Structures are given as C-alpha cells and as structure tokens.
C-alpha positions as CSV (number, residue, x, y, z in Angstrom):
1,M,-2.7,9.2,-8.3
2,P,0.6,11.1,-7.6
3,R,3.0,10.9,-10.5
4,T,6.7,11.5,-10.7
5,D,7.3,15.0,-11.8
6,S,9.3,15.9,-14.9
7,V,12.3,17.1,-12.9
8,A,12.5,13.9,-11.0
9,Q,12.3,11.9,-14.2
10,D,15.1,14.0,-15.8
11,D,17.3,13.4,-12.8
12,R,16.5,9.7,-12.6
13,S,19.3,7.2,-12.8
14,A,18.5,3.6,-13.6
15,V,21.6,2.4,-11.7
16,R,20.7,4.5,-8.6
17,S,17.1,3.2,-8.7
18,L,18.2,-0.4,-9.0
19,L,20.7,-0.1,-6.2
20,R,17.7,0.4,-3.8
21,L,17.0,-3.3,-4.2
22,W,20.3,-4.2,-2.4
23,P,18.7,-4.7,1.1
24,Y,16.5,-7.3,-0.4
25,V,19.2,-8.9,-2.5
26,R,21.9,-8.9,0.2
27,P,20.6,-12.0,2.1
28,V,20.9,-14.1,-1.1
29,R,24.0,-12.4,-2.5
30,A,26.2,-15.4,-2.1
31,R,24.1,-17.5,-4.5
32,L,23.6,-14.6,-6.9
33,F,27.4,-14.0,-7.1
34,T,28.0,-17.7,-7.5
35,A,25.4,-17.8,-10.3
36,A,27.0,-14.9,-12.0
37,F,30.5,-16.4,-11.8
38,V,29.1,-19.7,-13.2
39,A,27.4,-17.9,-16.0
40,V,30.6,-16.0,-16.9
41,V,32.6,-19.2,-17.0
42,A,29.9,-20.9,-19.2
43,S,29.8,-17.9,-21.5
44,C,33.5,-17.7,-21.9
45,L,33.6,-21.4,-22.7
46,S,31.8,-20.5,-25.9
47,L,34.9,-18.5,-26.8
48,V,37.1,-21.6,-26.6
49,F,35.2,-23.1,-29.5
50,P,36.9,-20.8,-32.1
51,L,40.3,-21.7,-30.7
52,V,39.6,-25.4,-31.0
53,L,38.4,-24.8,-34.6
54,K,41.7,-22.9,-35.3
55,W,43.7,-25.9,-34.1
56,M,41.6,-28.3,-36.2
57,V,41.9,-26.3,-39.4
58,D,45.6,-25.5,-39.1
59,G,46.4,-28.9,-37.7
60,P,44.4,-32.1,-38.4
61,V,42.4,-30.7,-41.4
62,A,45.5,-29.3,-43.1
63,E,47.5,-32.4,-42.5
64,G,44.7,-34.9,-43.2
65,D,44.7,-36.3,-39.7
66,V,41.3,-38.0,-39.4
67,D,41.9,-39.0,-35.8
68,G,42.8,-35.5,-34.9
69,V,39.5,-34.2,-36.5
70,W,37.5,-36.7,-34.3
71,R,39.5,-35.7,-31.3
72,G,38.7,-32.0,-32.0
73,A,35.0,-32.9,-32.4
74,L,35.0,-34.6,-29.0
75,Y,36.5,-31.5,-27.5
76,L,33.8,-29.4,-29.0
77,L,31.1,-31.8,-27.7
78,L,32.5,-31.8,-24.2
79,L,32.7,-28.0,-24.2
80,G,29.0,-27.8,-25.3
81,I,27.9,-30.2,-22.5
82,A,29.9,-28.3,-19.9
83,E,28.4,-25.0,-21.1
84,A,24.8,-26.4,-20.9
85,V,25.4,-27.9,-17.4
86,L,26.8,-24.6,-16.1
87,F,23.9,-22.6,-17.4
88,G,21.4,-25.1,-15.9
89,F,23.3,-24.9,-12.6
90,R,23.0,-21.1,-12.7
91,R,19.3,-21.2,-13.2
92,W,19.0,-23.6,-10.2
93,L,21.0,-21.3,-8.1
94,V,18.8,-18.2,-8.6
95,A,15.3,-19.7,-8.8
96,R,14.5,-20.3,-5.1
97,P,16.3,-17.2,-3.6
98,L,14.7,-14.8,-6.1
99,A,11.3,-16.2,-5.5
100,G,12.0,-15.4,-1.8
101,V,13.1,-11.9,-2.7
102,E,9.9,-11.2,-4.5
103,A,7.9,-12.7,-1.6
104,A,9.7,-10.5,0.9
105,M,9.2,-7.3,-1.1
106,R,5.5,-8.1,-1.5
107,A,5.1,-8.8,2.2
108,D,6.9,-5.5,3.0
109,L,4.7,-3.6,0.6
110,F,1.5,-5.1,2.1
111,R,2.7,-4.5,5.7
112,H,3.6,-0.9,4.8
113,L,0.2,-0.3,3.2
114,Q,-1.4,-1.3,6.4
115,R,0.6,1.3,8.3
116,L,0.1,4.2,5.9
117,P,-2.4,6.9,7.0
118,V,-5.9,7.0,5.6
119,A,-5.0,10.2,3.8
120,F,-2.6,8.2,1.6
121,H,-5.2,5.7,0.6
122,D,-7.6,8.6,-0.2
123,R,-5.2,9.9,-2.8
124,W,-4.0,6.6,-4.4
125,A,-6.1,4.4,-6.7
126,S,-6.2,0.8,-5.5
127,G,-5.4,-0.4,-9.0
128,Q,-2.1,1.5,-8.9
129,L,-1.2,-0.2,-5.7
130,L,-2.2,-3.6,-7.0
131,S,-0.1,-3.2,-10.1
132,R,2.9,-2.3,-7.9
133,G,2.4,-5.5,-5.8
134,T,2.0,-7.8,-8.8
135,T,3.2,-6.6,-12.2
136,D,6.1,-4.5,-11.0
137,L,7.4,-7.1,-8.6
138,M,7.2,-9.8,-11.3
139,L,9.3,-7.5,-13.5
140,L,11.9,-7.1,-10.7
141,R,12.1,-10.9,-10.2
142,M,12.7,-11.4,-13.9
143,F,15.3,-8.7,-13.9
144,L,17.2,-10.2,-11.0
145,A,17.0,-13.6,-12.5
146,F,18.1,-12.8,-16.1
147,P,19.1,-9.3,-17.2
148,L,21.1,-8.4,-14.1
149,T,23.3,-11.5,-14.4
150,F,23.6,-11.3,-18.2
151,L,24.5,-7.6,-18.3
152,L,27.6,-8.7,-16.4
153,V,28.1,-11.9,-18.3
154,N,27.7,-10.3,-21.7
155,G,29.9,-7.4,-20.7
156,V,32.7,-9.8,-19.5
157,T,32.2,-12.0,-22.6
158,I,32.5,-9.0,-25.0
159,L,35.7,-7.8,-23.2
160,V,37.3,-11.3,-23.3
161,G,36.2,-11.8,-26.9
162,A,37.6,-8.4,-27.9
163,G,41.0,-9.4,-26.3
164,I,41.0,-12.7,-28.2
165,L,40.2,-10.9,-31.5
166,L,43.0,-8.4,-31.0
167,A,45.4,-11.2,-30.1
168,Q,44.6,-13.2,-33.2
169,Q,44.8,-10.3,-35.7
170,W,44.8,-6.8,-34.3
171,T,44.0,-5.1,-37.6
172,L,40.8,-7.1,-38.1
173,G,40.1,-6.7,-34.4
174,L,40.1,-2.9,-34.7
175,I,37.7,-3.1,-37.6
176,L,35.2,-5.1,-35.5
177,L,35.7,-2.7,-32.5
178,A,35.2,0.5,-34.6
179,P,31.4,0.5,-34.1
180,V,31.6,0.6,-30.3
181,A,31.6,4.4,-30.0
182,P,28.5,5.1,-32.1
183,L,26.7,2.1,-30.5
184,V,27.3,3.6,-27.0
185,F,25.8,6.9,-28.1
186,V,22.8,5.3,-29.6
187,V,22.2,3.1,-26.5
188,A,22.4,6.2,-24.2
189,R,19.7,7.9,-26.3
190,F,17.6,4.8,-26.3
191,E,17.8,4.4,-22.5
192,A,16.5,7.9,-21.9
193,R,13.5,7.6,-24.3
194,Y,12.7,4.1,-23.4
195,S,12.6,4.9,-19.6
196,E,9.9,7.5,-20.2
197,V,7.8,5.3,-22.3
198,A,8.2,2.3,-19.9
199,R,7.0,4.5,-17.0
200,T,4.0,5.6,-18.9
201,A,3.1,2.1,-19.9
202,Q,3.3,0.8,-16.3
203,D,1.2,3.7,-15.0
204,Q,-1.4,2.9,-17.6
205,V,-1.4,-0.7,-16.5
206,G,-2.2,0.6,-13.0
207,D,-5.0,2.8,-14.4
208,L,-6.4,-0.2,-16.3
209,T,-6.3,-2.4,-13.2
210,T,-8.2,0.3,-11.3
211,V,-11.0,0.4,-13.9
212,V,-11.3,-3.4,-13.9
213,E,-11.5,-3.5,-10.1
214,E,-14.0,-0.7,-9.9
215,S,-16.2,-2.3,-12.6
216,V,-16.2,-5.7,-10.7
217,L,-17.0,-4.2,-7.3
218,G,-19.6,-1.8,-8.8
219,I,-21.2,-4.4,-11.1
220,R,-24.6,-3.9,-9.4
221,I,-24.5,-0.2,-10.2
222,I,-23.4,-0.8,-13.8
223,K,-26.1,-3.3,-14.4
224,G,-28.7,-1.3,-12.4
225,F,-28.2,1.8,-14.5
226,G,-27.4,0.0,-17.8
227,R,-24.0,1.5,-18.0
228,H,-22.1,-1.5,-19.3
229,R,-21.6,0.1,-22.7
230,S,-20.2,3.3,-21.3
231,Q,-17.9,1.3,-19.0
232,A,-16.8,-0.8,-21.9
233,T,-16.1,2.4,-23.9
234,A,-14.0,3.8,-21.1
235,F,-12.1,0.5,-20.8
236,R,-11.5,0.4,-24.5
237,A,-10.1,3.9,-24.5
238,L,-7.7,3.0,-21.8
239,T,-6.6,-0.2,-23.6
240,Q,-6.1,1.8,-26.8
241,R,-3.9,4.2,-24.9
242,L,-1.9,1.3,-23.4
243,R,-1.7,-0.3,-26.9
244,G,-0.3,3.0,-28.3
245,T,2.3,3.1,-25.6
246,E,3.3,-0.5,-26.0
247,L,3.6,0.1,-29.8
248,A,5.9,3.1,-29.0
249,K,8.0,0.7,-26.9
250,A,8.1,-1.8,-29.7
251,R,9.2,0.9,-32.2
252,L,12.0,1.9,-29.9
253,L,13.1,-1.7,-29.4
254,A,12.9,-2.3,-33.1
255,G,15.1,0.7,-33.7
256,I,17.8,-0.2,-31.2
257,F,17.8,-3.9,-32.2
258,G,18.2,-2.8,-35.9
259,V,21.2,-0.6,-35.1
260,I,22.8,-3.1,-32.7
261,M,22.5,-5.9,-35.2
262,I,23.2,-4.1,-38.5
263,V,26.4,-2.2,-37.4
264,P,28.3,-5.2,-36.1
265,E,27.2,-7.2,-39.2
266,L,28.7,-4.6,-41.4
267,A,31.9,-4.7,-39.3
268,I,32.1,-8.5,-39.6
269,A,31.5,-8.3,-43.4
270,A,34.4,-5.8,-43.7
271,A,36.6,-8.0,-41.5
272,L,35.7,-11.1,-43.6
273,V,36.7,-9.3,-46.9
274,L,40.0,-8.0,-45.5
275,G,40.8,-11.4,-43.8
276,T,40.1,-13.3,-47.1
277,I,42.5,-11.0,-48.9
278,Q,45.2,-11.6,-46.2
279,V,44.7,-15.4,-46.5
280,A,45.1,-15.1,-50.3
281,D,48.3,-13.1,-49.8
282,G,49.6,-15.6,-47.3
283,T,49.9,-13.1,-44.5
284,L,47.1,-14.9,-42.5
285,S,46.4,-18.6,-42.0
286,A,43.0,-20.1,-42.8
287,G,42.7,-21.4,-39.3
288,T,43.3,-17.9,-37.8
289,L,40.6,-16.5,-40.1
290,V,38.1,-19.2,-39.2
291,A,38.9,-18.7,-35.5
292,F,38.6,-14.9,-35.9
293,L,35.2,-15.1,-37.6
294,S,33.9,-17.8,-35.2
295,T,34.8,-15.6,-32.3
296,A,33.1,-12.6,-33.9
297,L,30.0,-14.7,-34.5
298,A,30.1,-16.0,-30.9
299,L,30.0,-12.4,-29.8
300,R,26.9,-11.6,-31.8
301,W,24.5,-12.9,-29.2
302,P,26.0,-10.9,-26.3
303,V,26.0,-7.8,-28.4
304,D,22.6,-8.3,-29.9
305,A,21.1,-9.1,-26.5
306,M,22.3,-5.8,-25.0
307,G,19.3,-3.9,-26.4
308,F,16.9,-6.4,-24.9
309,L,18.7,-6.5,-21.6
310,L,18.9,-2.7,-21.4
311,A,15.2,-2.5,-22.1
312,M,14.4,-4.9,-19.3
313,S,16.7,-3.0,-17.0
314,Q,14.9,0.2,-17.7
315,E,11.5,-1.4,-17.0
316,A,13.0,-2.9,-13.8
317,A,14.3,0.5,-12.8
318,T,10.9,2.0,-13.4
319,A,9.2,-0.8,-11.5
320,T,11.7,-0.1,-8.6
321,D,10.8,3.6,-8.6
322,R,7.1,2.8,-8.6
323,Y,7.6,0.3,-5.7
324,F,9.6,2.7,-3.6
325,E,7.2,5.6,-4.3
326,V,4.8,3.7,-2.0
327,M,7.5,2.4,0.4
328,D,8.9,6.0,0.8
329,A,5.5,7.3,1.8
330,A,5.6,8.3,5.5
331,E,3.8,5.9,7.8
332,E,1.4,7.1,10.4
333,S,3.3,9.7,12.4
334,G,5.5,8.4,15.2
335,E,4.5,8.9,18.8
336,E,7.4,11.3,19.5
337,A,6.6,13.5,16.6
338,A,3.0,13.5,17.5
339,A,3.8,14.4,21.1
340,A,6.0,17.3,20.0
341,S,3.1,18.5,17.7
342,S,0.7,18.3,20.7
343,R,3.0,20.3,22.9
344,T,3.4,22.9,20.2
345,H,-0.4,23.3,19.9
346,H,-1.1,23.1,23.7
347,P,2.0,23.4,25.8
348,A,0.0,23.9,28.9
349,G,-2.4,21.1,28.1
350,A,0.5,18.7,27.5
351,A,1.9,19.5,30.9
352,E,-1.5,19.0,32.5
353,A,-1.9,15.6,30.7
354,T,1.4,14.4,32.2
355,R,1.1,15.9,35.6
356,V,1.2,13.2,38.3
357,G,-0.9,13.5,41.4
358,A,-2.6,16.7,40.3
359,S,-5.4,17.9,42.6
360,A,-7.9,18.9,40.0
361,A,-11.3,17.5,40.6
362,P,-12.7,14.8,38.3
363,A,-14.9,16.2,35.5
364,A,-17.8,14.2,36.7
365,A,-17.8,16.1,40.0
366,R,-18.2,19.5,38.3
367,T,-21.4,21.4,38.7
368,P,-24.1,19.8,36.6
369,G,-25.0,22.0,33.7
370,A,-21.5,23.4,33.1
371,S,-19.7,22.2,30.0
372,S,-16.0,21.5,29.8
373,H,-15.4,24.9,28.3
374,G,-17.6,27.1,30.3
375,H,-20.7,26.9,28.1
376,L,-23.8,26.4,30.1
377,V,-25.6,23.2,29.1
378,A,-28.2,21.2,30.8
379,V,-28.0,17.4,31.3
380,D,-30.9,15.1,31.8
381,G,-31.5,13.0,34.9
382,K,-29.8,10.0,33.5
383,A,-26.5,11.9,32.7
384,S,-26.6,13.6,36.1
385,A,-27.1,10.4,37.9
386,R,-24.2,8.8,35.9
387,A,-22.0,11.8,36.6
388,G,-22.7,11.5,40.3
389,R,-21.9,7.8,40.2
390,E,-18.6,8.5,38.5
391,G,-17.7,11.3,40.9
392,G,-18.8,9.3,44.0
393,G,-16.0,6.8,44.2
394,R,-15.1,5.0,41.0
395,P,-11.8,6.3,39.5
396,V,-12.0,7.6,36.0
397,E,-9.4,5.1,34.7
398,G,-11.5,2.2,35.9
399,L,-14.4,2.9,33.4
400,G,-15.3,0.2,30.8
401,R,-13.3,-2.9,30.5
402,G,-11.5,-2.1,27.3
403,R,-10.3,-4.5,24.7
404,G,-6.7,-4.4,25.9
405,G,-7.4,-4.9,29.6
406,T,-8.9,-3.1,32.5
407,G,-6.6,-0.1,32.5
408,S,-5.2,2.3,30.0
409,G,-1.6,1.7,30.6
410,S,1.0,2.9,32.9
411,G,0.4,6.2,34.4
412,S,-3.2,6.4,33.3
413,G,-4.6,6.5,36.7
414,S,-2.7,9.7,37.8
415,E,-3.3,11.3,34.4
416,G,-7.0,10.5,34.7
417,R,-7.2,12.1,38.2
418,G,-5.3,15.1,37.1
419,A,-7.4,15.9,34.0
420,R,-11.0,15.6,32.8
421,G,-12.0,12.0,32.2
422,G,-14.0,10.8,29.2
423,M,-13.5,12.0,25.7
424,V,-12.4,15.7,25.4
425,F,-11.9,17.8,22.3
426,E,-9.9,20.9,23.0
427,G,-9.7,23.5,20.3
428,V,-9.6,20.8,17.6
429,E,-9.0,21.9,14.1
430,F,-8.6,19.8,11.0
431,R,-7.9,20.2,7.3
432,Y,-7.2,17.4,4.9
433,P,-3.5,16.8,4.1
434,D,-3.8,17.8,0.5
435,A,-5.7,21.0,1.2
436,D,-4.1,24.5,0.9
437,E,-2.7,25.8,4.0
438,D,-4.7,29.0,3.7
439,S,-8.0,27.1,3.1
440,V,-10.8,27.1,5.7
441,P,-10.4,24.1,8.0
442,V,-13.1,21.4,7.8
443,L,-13.3,21.5,11.6
444,Q,-12.7,24.8,13.5
445,R,-12.1,25.1,17.2
446,I,-14.1,22.1,18.3
447,D,-14.5,22.1,22.1
448,L,-16.5,19.2,23.4
449,H,-16.5,17.0,26.5
450,V,-18.1,13.5,26.4
451,R,-18.2,12.6,30.1
452,P,-17.1,9.2,31.4
453,G,-19.8,6.6,30.7
454,E,-21.8,9.2,28.7
455,T,-23.3,8.8,25.2
456,M,-23.0,11.9,23.1
457,A,-25.0,12.1,19.9
458,L,-23.4,14.1,17.1
459,V,-26.0,15.8,14.8
460,G,-25.5,18.0,11.8
461,G,-26.3,18.6,8.2
462,T,-24.6,16.9,5.3
463,G,-21.0,18.1,5.0
464,S,-20.9,19.6,8.5
465,G,-17.9,17.4,9.4
466,K,-19.4,14.7,11.6
467,T,-17.7,11.7,10.0
468,T,-14.4,13.6,9.9
469,L,-14.6,14.4,13.6
470,T,-15.2,10.8,14.5
471,A,-12.3,9.7,12.4
472,L,-9.9,11.8,14.5
473,V,-10.6,9.9,17.7
474,P,-8.8,6.7,16.6
475,R,-6.3,8.8,14.6
476,L,-7.4,7.7,11.2
477,Y,-6.5,11.3,10.5
478,E,-4.2,13.6,12.6
479,V,-5.6,16.8,14.0
480,T,-4.0,19.9,12.6
481,G,-4.7,22.0,15.7
482,G,-5.8,21.4,19.3
483,R,-5.9,18.0,20.9
484,I,-8.1,15.1,21.9
485,T,-7.8,13.4,25.2
486,L,-9.2,10.1,26.5
487,D,-9.5,10.0,30.3
488,G,-7.0,12.8,30.4
489,R,-4.4,11.2,28.1
490,D,-3.6,13.0,24.9
491,I,-4.2,10.6,22.0
492,A,-1.2,12.0,20.2
493,V,1.1,10.5,22.7
494,L,-0.7,7.2,23.1
495,P,0.8,4.3,21.2
496,R,-1.5,3.6,18.3
497,E,-2.0,-0.1,19.3
498,E,-3.1,1.0,22.7
499,L,-5.3,3.7,21.3
500,R,-7.1,1.4,18.9
501,R,-7.6,-1.2,21.7
502,L,-9.4,1.5,23.7
503,V,-11.4,2.9,20.8
504,S,-13.7,0.9,18.6
505,M,-15.6,2.2,15.6
506,A,-18.5,1.2,13.4
507,F,-18.8,3.0,10.1
508,E,-21.9,4.0,8.2
509,E,-20.7,2.0,5.2
510,P,-19.8,-1.4,6.7
511,T,-16.9,-3.2,5.2
512,L,-16.6,-7.0,5.4
513,F,-13.8,-9.2,4.2
514,S,-13.6,-12.4,2.2
515,A,-13.6,-14.5,5.3
516,S,-16.1,-16.3,7.6
517,V,-18.7,-14.4,9.6
518,G,-16.8,-15.3,12.8
519,E,-13.5,-14.0,11.5
520,N,-15.1,-10.8,10.4
521,V,-16.6,-10.1,13.8
522,R,-13.4,-11.2,15.6
523,M,-11.5,-8.4,13.8
524,G,-12.8,-6.3,16.6
525,E,-11.2,-8.5,19.2
526,E,-8.8,-11.2,18.0
527,G,-9.0,-13.2,21.2
528,A,-12.7,-13.1,21.6
529,G,-14.2,-16.5,22.6
530,D,-17.5,-18.0,21.5
531,E,-19.3,-16.4,24.4
532,E,-18.1,-12.9,23.6
533,L,-18.9,-13.5,19.9
534,R,-22.4,-14.6,20.7
535,R,-22.9,-11.6,23.0
536,A,-21.8,-9.2,20.3
537,L,-24.1,-10.9,17.7
538,D,-27.0,-10.6,20.2
539,V,-26.4,-6.9,20.7
540,A,-26.4,-6.4,17.0
541,Q,-29.5,-8.6,16.6
542,A,-27.5,-10.7,14.1
543,G,-29.4,-13.9,14.7
544,F,-29.6,-14.4,10.9
545,V,-26.1,-15.9,11.2
546,D,-27.5,-19.2,12.5
547,A,-29.6,-19.5,9.4
548,L,-26.6,-19.3,7.1
549,P,-25.3,-22.5,5.5
550,Q,-22.3,-23.0,7.8
551,G,-23.4,-20.6,10.6
552,L,-20.4,-18.6,11.9
553,H,-18.1,-20.4,9.5
554,T,-20.0,-19.2,6.4
555,Q,-17.8,-17.3,4.0
556,V,-19.5,-13.9,3.3
557,G,-17.6,-13.3,0.0
558,E,-15.8,-10.2,-1.2
559,Q,-17.1,-7.0,0.4
560,G,-19.8,-9.1,2.1
561,L,-22.0,-8.6,-1.0
562,S,-23.7,-12.0,-0.4
563,L,-25.4,-10.3,2.5
564,S,-28.0,-7.6,2.6
565,G,-27.1,-4.0,3.6
566,G,-28.7,-4.4,7.0
567,Q,-27.0,-7.7,7.7
568,R,-23.6,-6.2,6.8
569,Q,-24.3,-3.3,9.1
570,R,-25.3,-5.6,12.0
571,L,-22.1,-7.6,11.6
572,A,-20.1,-4.4,11.6
573,L,-21.8,-3.3,14.8
574,A,-21.1,-6.7,16.4
575,R,-17.4,-6.3,15.4
576,A,-17.4,-2.9,17.1
577,V,-18.8,-4.1,20.4
578,V,-17.3,-7.6,20.7
579,G,-14.2,-6.4,22.6
580,R,-16.3,-4.4,25.2
581,P,-14.5,-1.2,24.1
582,R,-13.8,1.5,26.6
583,F,-14.6,4.2,24.0
584,L,-17.1,3.6,21.2
585,V,-17.4,5.7,18.1
586,L,-20.5,4.9,15.9
587,D,-21.1,6.6,12.6
588,D,-24.8,6.2,12.0
589,P,-24.6,2.5,12.6
590,L,-28.3,1.7,12.1
591,S,-29.1,3.5,8.9
592,A,-29.7,0.3,6.9
593,L,-32.0,-1.4,9.4
594,D,-35.8,-1.7,9.2
595,V,-37.9,-0.1,11.9
596,H,-38.5,-3.3,14.0
597,T,-34.8,-4.5,13.8
598,E,-33.6,-1.0,14.7
599,A,-35.8,-1.0,17.8
600,L,-34.4,-4.3,19.0
601,V,-30.8,-3.2,18.3
602,E,-31.3,0.0,20.1
603,A,-32.6,-1.8,23.2
604,A,-29.6,-4.1,23.3
605,L,-27.2,-1.3,22.4
606,R,-28.5,0.8,25.2
607,R,-27.2,-1.7,27.7
608,V,-23.8,-1.7,26.1
609,L,-23.6,2.1,26.1
610,E,-24.2,2.1,29.9
611,D,-20.6,0.9,30.4
612,T,-19.0,2.8,27.5
613,T,-18.1,6.4,26.7
614,A,-19.6,6.8,23.3
615,L,-19.8,9.3,20.5
616,V,-22.6,8.5,18.0
617,V,-23.3,10.2,14.7
618,A,-27.0,10.3,14.4
619,H,-29.4,11.2,11.6
620,R,-32.5,9.5,13.0
621,L,-34.5,10.7,16.0
622,S,-34.4,7.1,17.4
623,T,-30.6,7.1,17.4
624,V,-30.5,10.5,19.0
625,M,-32.7,9.1,21.8
626,L,-30.0,6.6,22.7
627,A,-27.8,9.5,23.8
628,D,-27.6,11.4,27.1
629,R,-26.7,14.6,25.4
630,V,-26.6,16.0,21.9
631,A,-23.9,18.1,20.1
632,L,-25.0,20.1,17.1
633,L,-22.2,20.4,14.5
634,S,-22.7,23.2,12.0
635,E,-20.2,24.4,9.3
636,G,-17.3,22.7,11.2
637,R,-18.1,24.1,14.6
638,I,-20.0,23.0,17.7
639,A,-23.1,25.2,17.6
640,A,-24.9,23.9,20.7
641,V,-24.7,21.1,23.3
642,G,-27.6,19.9,25.4
643,T,-30.3,17.3,25.8
644,H,-32.5,16.5,22.8
645,H,-35.5,18.3,24.3
646,E,-33.5,21.4,25.2
647,L,-32.0,21.8,21.7
648,L,-35.4,21.1,20.2
649,R,-36.8,23.9,22.2
650,D,-34.0,26.4,21.9
651,N,-32.2,25.8,18.6
652,A,-33.9,26.4,15.3
653,E,-31.3,24.6,13.2
654,Y,-31.6,21.5,15.4
655,A,-35.4,21.6,15.3
656,W,-35.2,21.8,11.5
657,L,-32.8,18.8,11.3
658,M,-35.0,16.7,13.6
659,S,-38.3,17.7,12.0
660,G,-38.1,14.8,9.6
661,G,-37.5,12.5,12.6
662,H,-40.7,13.8,14.3
663,A,-42.7,13.1,11.2
664,E,-41.3,9.6,11.2
665,E,-42.1,9.1,14.9
666,A,-45.6,10.4,14.3
667,A,-46.1,7.9,11.5
668,R,-45.1,5.1,13.8
C-alpha cells in the first residue's frame, strides 16, 4: 500500500489537513457555529460560580445573613441548571448534521472508489480502503462533534478565566499564568511525536483489516491446507505490532497529561500559599481568595482536557490525510486527456477516425486473406461469407444491437464508413502504471483486426499478455502506445459509459455479489426484462437456477461461494450476454465447466457470436473452434493470425500449445 513519505510527514500541518473537511462541514456550518456559541456560553457560566461565591463569602456569610446564603445557593442552582441545559442543547444541535457529514463522506469515498482505475485497486489492499471508510470516518465524526468545538470552547474559557484572575488579583494571576510558556513548548513537541505514532497505528489497523478479510474470503484454502495456525501466528504478530504502537500512544498521552496536570497544580499551590499570606496580612479579602481559587479550579478541566483534545485532533488530522489520500487519486482519465493522448500517439489515425464522409472502403470489402496491416492471413469459408455479407449492403455501424441502443452514438455512422469496422488494435503497447519507464512493455506493437461480426480466438502461453490485452478494450487499463478502435471510433475518445455499453466482458475468475441471482445477471444490463434474463441463462446453460430455493431471487452469498465454480462461471457468462452486446470480450469463460455442459454452452454461444464482434481468450481446443480466426500472442506480440487449421499446419508454437487439446479431443 502506498504510504506517506517522510518528507510529506515532516511538512504536514494538522490545521491544513483538517481544513480540507470544510466542503463537507459548510452545509451544516450554521448549526455547528450555533452549537459552538452555546457551548462557549455554557462554559463561561461556570466562571460565574466563583463570583457568586465571592459575593456570598464577603457578604451574607461575613454578615451572618442566612437569607442571603439561601439566595446565593439558589443562584448557584440556577446557574448549574442553565449550564446543563445549554450543553444538552449543544449535543442536540450537532448530532444529526454530523451523522450526515459522515454519511456524505462515506458515499463520496465509495463513489470515488468505483471511478478509480483498476491499476489503483491493484496497488491498494482492500483492508486499507475499508479502514478509511469505517474507522477513519468515525474518528472524524467524533472530532467534529467534540474536540473541534471544545478546542474553541476551552480556549475561550481559559482566556476569559485568565482575565477574571488578573482582575481579581493580578499578582496571583501572574503566578497561575507563568506555566503557559513551558506548556506551549511541551504541547508542540507532543503534537509532532503523537502525529507520527497515530498515523502508524491507523495504518496498522488497515493492515489488520486486510488480514482478517483475506482470511475470511480464503477460509477454504486455509482449512484445505491446514494453515490456520500460520494464519493465526501472522495475525498475532500484527496485533502485537498494533499493541506496541497503541502503548506508545498511551505513553505519550500519559506524559502530556502528567505535565499538563502537575504544572498548573503547582502554580495553584503557590498562589494558595501567597493568597493565604495576603489574607492574613489583611491585603486580600477571604471572599476574593475563595473566588480566585474557585476560578483557578474551574479552569482545571479546560486546561487538563487540552492534551486529550489535541490527541484526538492529531488522530482526526491523520484520518483526514488517509481519507484524502484516496480521494486525491486521479479517477479514470478524462475523455479530453485521453483524446489528446491518442492524437499524440497517432495524429494521422485520429484524423482518420473523425473524418466525415471519407471514401475508404469498408474493411469487410477488402480482399479476403489480407489482414488489416498487410499480413497475409487466410480466412475460412464462414468468415469470408460473413465478410461478404457485411460488405454487401449492411452498414458497419448497424452491427449487433448493443446494450445502449442500435447505434454507437452521434457520428458513428460516418466514422464507421471512413475507417475499418469491427475491433482494431493499431500499434498497441502497454506497460503497467507502476512499471519503470525503461522496462519492456507487457504488450508490444499489437496489430490486430477483428472484423465486424467475427469471432477471434486469442491463444498464447501463460504470461503472454492475453488477459491484459482483453482488459484494454473496455479501458480497464489505458494503452500506453497506439490505439484501439471499435467500428472506426477510437475508444480513447468514447465516453466511458458508452464504451462499456458497447463492450461486455466475462472474466476467467467469475465474481458474484451478495445479491440475488437475477440481480447478479442484470448487472450486465440493468433494464433487462424477464425474457432477456431467461435468454441469457439459456445461453449459459444456467438452468440450475430454477432448482435453487427461491429461483432467480435466491441470494448467492458473498463472492457467490454458495455455488460451484461452474455455476458461478455460467452466471458470469449470462451477465455478459444479457444485454446483447455489440462487442464481446471473453477471458476463457468455460474453463470450469464439465465436458457435456461445455458442449451445450458452446452450441448456444455460437448463435450469440453470430451477431457479435468477439475476442475470446482460449486455452481449450473446443473454445478455439468457436472462432472464425485465431491470433497467437507470444511474448507480448502477435506472432501469427489465421484459421485454426492453418496455424496448426504452419506454426510450431501454436501446434505445441494445442497438442494438449488434440489429446483431449482424441480421448473424447
């Protein structure tokens, strides 16, 4: 997980960090300011008590006026009731709006996480993100509700109290105010050290959350390999580290509390001795001394609480930094920036993609056997017939129905006629965002053309870059060189929502959510009706759904672990095809199916692929046979393109990769 570097920590300002909360606090500022004013009034009422006591001691008590004593007691009671009511009113004022602030921040965090690129989630542990959305936001709500207000309240109370002390007896007041300078120095040192320890503790809580989450999600692996003891040991080590950090925090708090409490007590003791002497000498009245000491004691809580309030403020500032570390992460690049990047890589190509009414012939009308980049490849009869059908009168932009409508947006028709249709990779390069700039790209100069309505199988050894290439089509990752076009439109300039309506994916590792079967499938098309839902389930051969306790309304549980791997994969495939996507990207979607179910799914999927431009990652021969053509990806490059039989005859690497498939077919 990315951590704040030491330079940033040294330059960190708690006030600057906390000021970043203002946009969230601003809508409720009226209630917060009112609550702060009410709290200041309530706190200052406590300073009136000593003045009433002075009047009672020097007046009714000294004169033996019993009625005056009772009247003074009534004043004190009324002041106490007023103080309690005001503090209760303050709590009522802040409770609801601050709960709303926390909810708004949590909603913004969740919304932002959905918009962050996949590369961000690759780097960050989920436990760290969870702790920012739960523990850190709880700390911020507590800070806004109590420490923020009482830092102001206590500060004002101390200033007003200091003025009262100096007005009553300035010599004694100076004695009580003498410790201010050393206390300010100690508090400044405390803040710097406590901030560092608080940040470490909160990061360790995130690490601990990650371990707990991974252990719960991976419980089958842990039990299957008997690793519960090693996991418990790792967890115990993390808890011990967190315990040590929390103890360091406790030691710092104990130290600051000790200093803040002892130094003022010594000053009060010195003032008491000097005041007693002055009363004995007759230079100070007993009532003034009582009032002076009562005021000093009334200021003890505001002074003592400063250490606690500063500690909570530092934790809140750290929580704010952690929250905005995520919020400051750049969302998926804007369309304008992406368009500029595309023009930088391919200025000529960008102009071609936006040219209206260009006279270039549709790709499907090209001479059969010529690839999009001049490489000679053969196509089988099915692909040739399909190419002829596309070139014979149906416009490129009219292919497939698409999840968002029948077209691809304004201007798509002219763009499709002016550029090659289907899915085109032009000089595509890619390296992961955290890779060194001089490192070898994962994908290098990928040139590939999947014709309109064609199914292209992508074959290659482990680590050749197949999954990475498929992830570039819906822009889960951004290309670092070249461009990808869909029906002549550069995906870098397509709005993401439109792009992801046009392109649907099914991953090798299916992910289901804690929702019903129907809700999981409808994630592929939110507005899909029951008929579309049933069609998708039929394509995926997911008839097992009807045998579930509540059918389509059955809750599948977290990660869908209540279902088998094959069932999860079939639901993921149904999710991919439910919206009748215009472009389909499948990453080995049948790997978890048995032989008989696979054959049924392939037969149904073949009908779907007839109306879709598809790129399919294939490891099995049976999946390869779904495709019109095959592209061999080797060491990040397209090594060969052709039909299965051509590559099997002419390419040794492809024949070697498929040899296991032949054995499997022979066994059948």
